[in-house]
PAVO-980190 format. One record per residue (C-alpha): x, y negated, z negated; residue number from 1. Coordinates in steps of 0.2 Angstrom, whole numbers, always signed. Each point is the difference from the previous one (the first is absolute). Layout:
# residues N
      X      Y      Z    i
      X      Y      Z  NUM
...
//
This chain:
# residues 207
      X      Y      Z    i
     -3   -207    +22    1
     +3    +18     -4    2
    +17     +5     -9    3
     +7    +10    +15    4
     -4    -14    +12    5
     +7    -13    -12    6
    +17    +10     -1    7
     +0     +3    +19    8
     -3    -19     +3    9
    +13     -5    -13   10
    +13    +11     +7   11
     -2     -6    +18   12
     -2    -18     -5   13
    +15     +1    -11   14
    +11     +8    +14   15
     -6    -13    +13   16
     +2    -15    -13   17
    +18     +5     -3   18
     +3     -5    +19   19
    -11    -15     +1   20
    -11     -3    -14   21
     -8    -16     +7   22
     -5     +8    +17   23
     -8    +15     -9   24
     -9    -11    -12   25
     -6    -11    +14   26
     -6    +14    +11   27
     -9     +9    -14   28
     -9    -16     -6   29
     -6     -4    +18   30
     -6    +17     +3   31
    -10     +1    -16   32
     -7    -18     +2   33
     -6     +2    +17   34
     -4    +19     -2   35
    +12     +4    +15   36
     +1    +19     +2   37
    -15     +2    -11   38
    +11     +1    -16   39
    -10    -12    -11   40
    -10    +14     -9   41
    +15    +11     -3   42
    +12    -14     -7   43
    -11    -10    -10   44
    +13     +0    -14   45
    +12    -10    +11   46
    -12    -14     +3   47
    +11    -12     -9   48
    +12     +1    +15   49
    -14     -6    +11   50
     -1    -17    -10   51
     +3    -14    +13   52
    +14     -7    -11   53
     +9    +17     +0   54
     -2     +2    +18   55
     +6    -18     +4   56
    +15     +1    -12   57
     +5    +17     +6   58
     -2     -5    +18   59
    +11    -15     -2   60
    +14     +9     -9   61
     -2    +14    +12   62
     +4    -12    +14   63
    +15     -6     -9   64
     +7    +17     -3   65
     -2     +5    +18   66
    +12    -15     +4   67
    +12     +3    -15   68
     +1    +19     +4   69
     +7     -3    +17   70
    +15    -11     -5   71
    +16     +9     -5   72
     +5     -2    -18   73
    -16    -10     -4   74
    -10    +16     +1   75
    +11     +8    -13   76
     -1    -15    -11   77
    -19     +1     +2   78
     +0    +18     -4   79
    +10     -3    -16   80
    -12    -13     -6   81
    -14    +12     +3   82
     +8    +15     -9   83
    -13     -2    -15   84
    -13    -10    +10   85
     -5    +15    +11   86
     -2    +13    -13   87
     -9    -11    -12   88
    -11     -7    +14   89
     -5    +18     +5   90
     -3     +5    -18   91
    -11    -16     -3   92
    -10     +4    +16   93
     -3    +17     -7   94
     -5     -6    -17   95
    -12    -11     +8   96
     -9    +15     +7   97
     -5     +7    -17   98
    -18     +2     +4   99
     -9    +14    -10  100
    +16    +11     -2  101
     +8     +3    -17  102
    +14    -10     -7  103
    +11    +15     +2  104
     -3     +2    +18  105
     +3    -19     +3  106
    +17     +1     -9  107
     +5    +15    +10  108
     -5     -9    +16  109
     +9    -15     -4  110
    +16    +10     -4  111
     -2     +9    +16  112
     -1    -16    +10  113
    +15     -7     -9  114
    +11    +15     +3  115
     -5     +1    +18  116
     +3    -18     +3  117
    +17     +0     -9  118
     +5    +15    +11  119
     -4     -8    +17  120
     +6    -17     -5  121
    +17     +8     -5  122
     +1     +9    +16  123
     -4    -16    +10  124
    +13    -10    -10  125
    +13    +12     +3  126
     -3     +2    +18  127
     +0    -19     +3  128
    +17     -1     -9  129
     +7    +13    +12  130
     -8    -10    +15  131
     +8    -16     -7  132
    +17     +8     +1  133
     -2     +3    +19  134
     +7    -13    +11  135
    -14     +0    +13  136
    -15    -12     -5  137
    -15     +9     +6  138
     -1    +15    -12  139
     -9    -11    -14  140
    -13     -6    +12  141
     -3    +18     +7  142
     -1     +7    -18  143
    -12    -14     -5  144
    -12     +3    +14  145
     +0    +19     -2  146
     -3     -3    -19  147
    -15    -12     +3  148
     -7    +12    +13  149
     +1    +15    -12  150
     -8    -10    -15  151
    -14     -6    +11  152
     -3    +17     +7  153
     +2     +8    -17  154
    -12    -12     -8  155
    -14     +3    +13  156
     +2    +19     -1  157
     +0     -1    -19  158
    -16     -9     +0  159
     -8    +12    +12  160
     +8    +17     -5  161
     +7     -3    -17  162
     +4    +18     -5  163
     +9     +4    +16  164
    +10    -16     +0  165
     +4     +3    -18  166
     +7    +17     +4  167
    +11     -7    +13  168
     +6    -14    -11  169
     +4    +13    -13  170
    +10    +10    +12  171
    +10    -16     +5  172
     +3     -4    -18  173
     +7    +17     -3  174
    +12     -2    +15  175
     +5    -17     -6  176
     +5     +7    -17  177
    +13    +10     +9  178
     +5    -13    +13  179
     +2    -15    -12  180
    +16     +6     -9  181
     +8     +3    +17  182
     -5    -18     +6  183
     +8     -8    -15  184
    +16    +12     +1  185
     +2     -8    +18  186
     -2    -17     -7  187
    +13     +4    -13  188
    +12     +5    +14  189
     -3    -16     +9  190
     +4    -10    -16  191
    +16    +10     -3  192
     +5     -4    +18  193
     -4    -18     -3  194
     +9     -1    -16  195
    +15     +9     +7  196
     +1    -13    +14  197
     +0    -15    -12  198
    +13     +9    -10  199
    +12     +2    +15  200
     -3    -19     +4  201
     +4     -5    -18  202
    +16    +10     +0  203
     +6     -5    +18  204
    +16    -11     -1  205
     -2    -18     +4  206
    +12     -5    +15  207
//
């Protein structure tokens, strides 16, 4: 894999993995193993993801995540557990695609994947916390379906058009760097309101 393709793939795969690592891994492995979209020749470095065990394990955990992701509060617990798993998983996948590129390019690709994954994961986790503060029960399911659709579409496009997809992912990441602080400011506002409610209840006189 040439260095530019490696960096483009790492950026795109990392961004998608931050939303759903297992779905991105599963679809990439299946596409390479069965040469879907004729990607096998271009992504030989990612052949480790096409191992039947990797496909099977990622497929099973992907199914579990699709269920957990649609249940309020459970989705946030799942995201918290995956705060390190998603970036590290993205970095590990990129490091497995070393091929003939130099160590410097490989390290750069892994760091790029980890940064992209951490960014999209943080945005997802913050958005889910806001959704959990909403009284209606369907927002989590709607968000989950939209995220899964975006990851599936993005993975297919990344394997078919890596440079274009990586450019789009980079634009999204830049936008998220401005949006994420606002998301967590809003979460902080929710926590302040909740804390104030508990304080008023604690101070209320007992009749």
